[in-house]
LUMMARVO-732140 format. One line per 3 residues: number of its first residue (from 1); their letters; for each residue x, y, z of C-alpha. Coordinates in steps of 0.1 Angstrom, whole numbers, plus 5000, padded with zeros to 4 digits. Layout:
N
NUM = a = X,Y,Z | ... .
***
This chain:
302
1 = mrr = 2874,9132,4532 | 2910,9126,4536 | 2919,9108,4568 .
4 = gty = 2956,9108,4573 | 2958,9076,4592 | 2981,9048,4603 .
7 = siv = 2967,9013,4612 | 2976,8975,4613 | 2957,8945,4607 .
10 = ard = 2966,8914,4620 | 2959,8876,4629 | 2975,8859,4660 .
13 = pst = 2990,8825,4650 | 2988,8812,4685 | 2951,8821,4694 .
16 = gel = 2935,8828,4658 | 2923,8861,4671 | 2921,8890,4646 .
19 = gva = 2924,8927,4650 | 2930,8960,4639 | 2942,8993,4657 .
22 = vqs = 2943,9027,4642 | 2952,9062,4652 | 2945,9095,4633 .
25 = hwf = 2942,9133,4633 | 2905,9129,4626 | 2876,9126,4647 .
28 = avg = 2862,9092,4656 | 2885,9073,4632 | 2875,9038,4644 .
31 = svv = 2840,9044,4632 | 2853,9043,4596 | 2888,9022,4595 .
34 = awa = 2884,8991,4617 | 2867,8963,4606 | 2869,8924,4619 .
37 = rpg = 2850,8894,4617 | 2857,8861,4640 | 2870,8832,4619 .
40 = vga = 2871,8854,4588 | 2896,8883,4588 | 2905,8919,4597 .
43 = aat = 2903,8951,4574 | 2912,8986,4574 | 2899,9012,4549 .
46 = qsv = 2915,9047,4551 | 2930,9077,4530 | 2900,9088,4509 .
49 = aev = 2881,9062,4528 | 2855,9043,4511 | 2837,9027,4545 .
52 = ahg = 2822,9000,4524 | 2854,8986,4517 | 2858,8975,4551 .
55 = pna = 2829,8951,4554 | 2829,8943,4518 | 2866,8931,4521 .
58 = ldr = 2854,8907,4551 | 2826,8895,4527 | 2850,8884,4501 .
61 = lqa = 2870,8869,4526 | 2842,8849,4541 | 2835,8839,4505 .
64 = gld = 2868,8824,4502 | 2892,8847,4489 | 2925,8854,4508 .
67 = arg = 2936,8888,4520 | 2952,8899,4486 | 2922,8885,4466 .
70 = aia = 2896,8905,4490 | 2915,8937,4485 | 2917,8934,4448 .
73 = avl = 2882,8925,4445 | 2869,8956,4466 | 2891,8978,4444 .
76 = add = 2884,8962,4410 | 2854,8988,4402 | 2866,9017,4424 .
79 = dla = 2873,9046,4403 | 2891,9062,4433 | 2913,9032,4438 .
82 = hfr = 2945,9054,4436 | 2934,9076,4466 | 2926,9044,4488 .
85 = qlg = 2946,9028,4513 | 2935,8993,4526 | 2949,8964,4547 .
88 = aad = 2937,8928,4552 | 2944,8899,4573 | 2929,8866,4567 .
91 = arg = 2922,8837,4592 | 2946,8815,4573 | 2976,8837,4584 .
94 = gaa = 2977,8857,4550 | 2979,8896,4549 | 2980,8923,4521 .
97 = aht = 2977,8959,4516 | 2970,8986,4489 | 2983,9020,4491 .
100 = gsg = 2972,9040,4459 | 2993,9065,4440 | 2973,9094,4452 .
103 = cip = 2975,9088,4489 | 2992,9120,4506 | 3029,9115,4513 .
106 = yag = 3045,9102,4531 | 3023,9070,4525 | 3035,9034,4526 .
109 = qvi = 3029,9000,4539 | 3046,8971,4554 | 3034,8933,4550 .
112 = gqg = 3046,8906,4575 | 3036,8873,4583 | 3000,8876,4593 .
115 = fac = 3000,8914,4594 | 2999,8945,4574 | 3009,8981,4583 .
118 = qan = 2994,9008,4563 | 3000,9047,4567 | 2994,9080,4550 .
121 = mla = 3000,9116,4556 | 3029,9109,4577 | 3055,9133,4592 .
124 = tdt = 3083,9107,4581 | 3086,9078,4560 | 3099,9056,4586 .
127 = vpe = 3064,9051,4604 | 3052,9018,4585 | 3085,8998,4592 .
130 = ama = 3086,9013,4628 | 3051,8996,4632 | 3060,8965,4617 .
133 = eay = 3092,8959,4639 | 3073,8969,4671 | 3047,8942,4665 .
136 = rvh = 3070,8916,4657 | 3092,8918,4686 | 3064,8925,4712 .
139 = dgd = 3055,8894,4733 | 3021,8902,4746 | 2989,8893,4734 .
142 = lae = 2974,8906,4701 | 2959,8936,4717 | 2990,8946,4733 .
145 = rll = 3009,8940,4703 | 2986,8960,4682 | 2989,8992,4706 .
148 = aal = 3029,8986,4705 | 3026,8993,4669 | 3005,9025,4672 .
151 = daa = 3031,9037,4699 | 3062,9029,4677 | 3044,9049,4648 .
154 = eaa = 3038,9078,4671 | 3074,9077,4681 | 3086,9076,4646 .
157 = ggd = 3064,9109,4639 | 3031,9096,4634 | 3004,9117,4615 .
160 = vrg = 3019,9149,4603 | 2988,9169,4617 | 2992,9153,4652 .
163 = hqs = 2968,9129,4668 | 2929,9130,4679 | 2914,9097,4680 .
166 = aal = 2923,9059,4681 | 2906,9025,4681 | 2913,8989,4688 .
169 = lvv = 2890,8959,4675 | 2899,8925,4686 | 2878,8893,4677 .
172 = pat = 2882,8857,4686 | 2892,8830,4663 | 2856,8816,4660 .
175 = geh = 2821,8828,4671 | 2791,8848,4657 | 2798,8875,4633 .
178 = wrt = 2790,8900,4660 | 2810,8886,4688 | 2843,8908,4700 .
181 = rfd = 2869,8905,4723 | 2879,8941,4727 | 2860,8969,4708 .
184 = vrv = 2873,9003,4724 | 2875,9038,4709 | 2887,9071,4716 .
187 = ddh = 2868,9096,4694 | 2883,9130,4706 | 2912,9133,4730 .
190 = gep = 2944,9152,4736 | 2962,9119,4740 | 2944,9092,4722 .
193 = lae = 2968,9064,4727 | 2971,9068,4766 | 2934,9068,4767 .
196 = lrr = 2930,9037,4744 | 2953,9021,4769 | 2934,9031,4798 .
199 = llr = 2900,9017,4782 | 2919,8985,4772 | 2926,8981,4810 .
202 = lar = 2890,8985,4818 | 2879,8961,4791 | 2901,8934,4807 .
205 = aye = 2886,8939,4838 | 2850,8937,4825 | 2863,8904,4808 .
208 = lag = 2874,8891,4840 | 2843,8898,4856 | 2822,8881,4828 .
211 = rad = 2844,8851,4833 | 2836,8851,4868 | 2799,8854,4864 .
214 = ill = 2800,8821,4842 | 2820,8803,4869 | 2796,8817,4895 .
217 = aag = 2765,8803,4877 | 2783,8769,4875 | 2786,8768,4909 .
220 = dha = 2823,8774,4912 | 2823,8798,4938 | 2862,8799,4944 .
223 = aas = 2876,8804,4911 | 2848,8830,4906 | 2857,8848,4937 .
226 = gly = 2894,8850,4926 | 2884,8864,4891 | 2860,8889,4906 .
229 = vqa = 2888,8902,4929 | 2914,8903,4899 | 2888,8926,4880 .
232 = ael = 2881,8949,4911 | 2921,8952,4914 | 2927,8959,4878 .
235 = ape = 2905,8986,4876 | 2903,8998,4913 | 2886,9031,4901 .
238 = ade = 2855,9013,4887 | 2831,9011,4918 | 2807,8992,4893 .
241 = ltf = 2830,8963,4892 | 2840,8965,4929 | 2799,8963,4939 .
244 = wag = 2792,8933,4916 | 2824,8915,4923 | 2811,8919,4963 .
247 = lgv = 2780,8903,4953 | 2800,8875,4935 | 2824,8870,4962 .
250 = aag = 2797,8867,4988 | 2784,8835,4975 | 2814,8818,4989 .
253 = dld = 2827,8843,5014 | 2799,8867,5028 | 2818,8887,5049 .
256 = gga = 2846,8893,5022 | 2820,8900,4996 | 2801,8925,5021 .
259 = elv = 2836,8943,5024 | 2837,8950,4988 | 2800,8963,4985 .
262 = rra = 2809,8986,5014 | 2837,8998,4998 | 2817,9006,4965 .
265 = alr = 2791,9023,4987 | 2818,9045,5005 | 2827,9059,4970 .
268 = kps = 2791,9062,4959 | 2762,9057,4984 | 2738,9050,4958 .
271 = wlt = 2751,9013,4955 | 2732,9006,4985 | 2700,9019,4971 .
274 = lle = 2704,8998,4942 | 2714,8967,4966 | 2679,8972,4983 .
277 = rlp = 2663,8971,4950 | 2680,8939,4936 | 2655,8908,4934 .
280 = ael = 2666,8875,4947 | 2665,8860,4911 | 2690,8883,4895 .
283 = apt = 2713,8887,4928 | 2705,8860,4954 | 2734,8872,4974 .
286 = aep = 2719,8907,4980 | 2698,8899,5009 | 2727,8881,5028 .
289 = vra = 2749,8909,5020 | 2723,8935,5033 | 2718,8917,5063 .
292 = alr = 2758,8915,5068 | 2762,8951,5064 | 2734,8962,5089 .
295 = kad = 2748,8936,5114 | 2784,8952,5110 | 2768,8986,5113 .
298 = ggg = 2748,8979,5143 | 2715,8983,5119 | 2728,9017,5106 .
301 = vp = 2727,9004,5068 | 2694,9007,5053 .
***
């Protein structure tokens, strides 16, 4: 199947993070194109995509090949290499790409320091360079720079058919092969890049909450409380975060934590039902928060 697609693979030299971002007028493009492994590399497989080329390229990188060698290895026995388009970034800062002669025009690639942009079935031939320039000049973290490249591609014309799905995958510099920092996908949407940014914002909020959980378990209530509040403020629509932030904040500030739980319950009363069910072993502040809410409401809260 032909997937008109533009993507970028990259390694952030300051953090060692590796990532892929992609947009296409094809359903669930992220399930096919984007591959990355901590401490190993990132890969994109598209055009007449052979899905196996993604994980196989990572295997070659893990075995010691650089980005160029990994792409050459997976294409060596591929009779349809002229239809394939691949990009790879390795953990040493190298990057490479392949655009087969059979890729539907406009098709092209740009390889830079630690990144590669590859695109096919484009409205204009300026898309790959626009992506590369946006990635070079953007000063955000890797996730933001990857999305900046996608925005630039769309502004330069993007996929000739339009847009439908997008994905962002960022993995840390080290860790187990399954570990990710961000893994967000938009499978079918009228404005996939806008939706991808919304999901990234939520992912950042949940990341903050996860860090807060670790601090709370270590007994650093003040630092945990600050991160819980940041998470809730970053995603104010997520009453899930507000509720759990309340229980976390309550470890050091019972009244403040109870107020956050109350705020979540005003949006969805079923949070009070869950509050009643939480065991002390999993949520030691649940009972104190229940008591604080009962006291504040004159016994009206169950």
